N, C-alpha and C positions, 0 to 999 in steps of 0.2 A: 879394085883398089885396093891399096895395103894402107897400114895403120898411119904411116907417116906422112900421110894426105887428109889426117883427119884435121879440119880447121881451129877445132879449139877443143880440149879438153880437161873440163872442169878438176879440181883439186881431189876431187873425193874419189874419180873415174880413173885417176892414175895409175893406182897400182894393177887395176884389170889391164888396162891397154899395155902397160910394159910387161905383161906374164904374156903376151899374145907373139906368136912367131912373126916373120918379116912378110910371110904368105899374103897371097890376094883374101880378102874377105871369105868368100866364098871357100878356096881352099881349105883356108882354118876353120870352118863351120864345119865343113866335111872330115877333117882329121880328127877334130875333137868330137865328131860325132861317133865317128867310129873306134876311137878310145874307149870313150864314154860306153859306148854300147857293150863294149866287151866287157869292160867292167861291172856293168849293174847285172848283166844278162847272167852273171857269175855269182850273183850274192844271194847266198838263202835266206829263207824265213826269219831265220832267226837273228842273222847278220842285220836284214832290215829293221830288225824291230828292235837294236842295240842302241841305248843312250851311255855314250863314255863318261858321263856325270849326269848326277841329279839335275832336272830342271832344262838339260839339254835337249837339243830336236833329236828324235831316232832317224837312222839312216832311211828311212823310208820317209820322214818327212821332210830330209834333204832334198832328197828326189822331186818330193812335189814342189819345192819353193823353186828348183831349179826351172821345174815345169811353168810356174806361175810365171815368175820372172821373164823366164822368156816370151811368154803370149804379151808380157807386159809391153816390152821393151817394143818387140815389134808391131805391136798397135802404136805405141809412140812414134816408130818409123814410118806406119805406112799414112798415122795424122800428116805427118810432118811431111812425108813424100806427096802428097796430096794437098798439101799447100792449104791447110785446115789451121787458122790461126792461134784456136780455142787454147788457153792456157792447160796442159797436162798436168793434171794431180801426180802428187807422189802416192805411196800407198806405204802400210805398216807390214812389213814382211811378218813381224809376228803375230799380229791379228789374222794374216791369213794361214799362217802354219795350224795357228791355234782351230780353227775350222776348217781345213783340208781333207779331216779323218783320212790321213796316207795309213794310219796303222790298221786301216779296218780291210786295206787292200792288199793284193798279193804284189808280192815284189816284181814278179814277171809282168803284172801288168802296168804298173810302173812305170819300169825299163820301156817296155813298148810304147807307151803314152808318150814318153822324152823323145824317143825316136820317130814318133808320127809329128810331133810339134815340131820337132828340128827338121822334120821334110819340109815340113811346111814353110820353115821360116827361110830355109835356104832359097826354097822357090819365090817367096816373096821378093828376098834381097837381089836374086837372081835378075828380077824381072824388075829392077832399076838402072838406070844408065848413070853414067859419070855424076851428071848434070843432079841429077835427083838426088843420089848419094852426098850431094855436098849442100843439098837442102838444108836450112835449117828451121828451126824452131824452138818451143822451150818446152821442157818435164820438171816439174818439182823446181819451179822458177831458175830454172838453170838453162843457160843455150845450149842445144845439141844439134849436130847436125843427125843425118839419116844414116852417114858411113858413121859417126860415133857409136851409135846406138845398136848396131852389127858387132861390130868390136869389143862394146860392152856385155852383150851375149855371151860372145867366146871367154873374154876375159872372169865374169864371173864364173861360169862354168870352171875355168881354170881352177880358181878358187877354191870351190868347194868339193873338186875331184881331188885336191891335196888334200883338203881334211878330211875327206871321207877315208884315201889313204893311210893318212896319220895318224888318224883317232876311231876310226870305225872298223877299219881292216888290216891295223900294223901289224898282226900275228900271221896274216895271211900272204901267200906270194901273189903279189899282183903287178 
């Protein structure tokens, strides 16, 4: 299914969805994975530890954040797909980053973990038929479909990859 088939997009997620191409969800996730992997596997340790300003996340922390958000959105999609009516909570991304210890990890390990999480995400969403993708639930007090959550993953990634290129790797040919 494509982004124009998402039944409802809360305002907060509009920019993420707008950043995604017109391909089907699985194609978008595959394209993003290929592009992101090319970028991440070429990042040095020094670049991974770089912070473009005091108080900002390191590039490693941004990658850890991408991994965490993808896992959370995939979990939400799984819950909604299985018709779990539990109100799924929000989360504080700053608390997650503060406790992820990404700066103690190797950049190559974070890049590999991102690739593995994405493969699992793709297989999860590939298992959903169209009816399941349109299944609605609630997360963070907002109505969401399984399909929306898949495109949020891709749009969130697009957002952060643009920031990485603009602020972390601006002097590097990417």
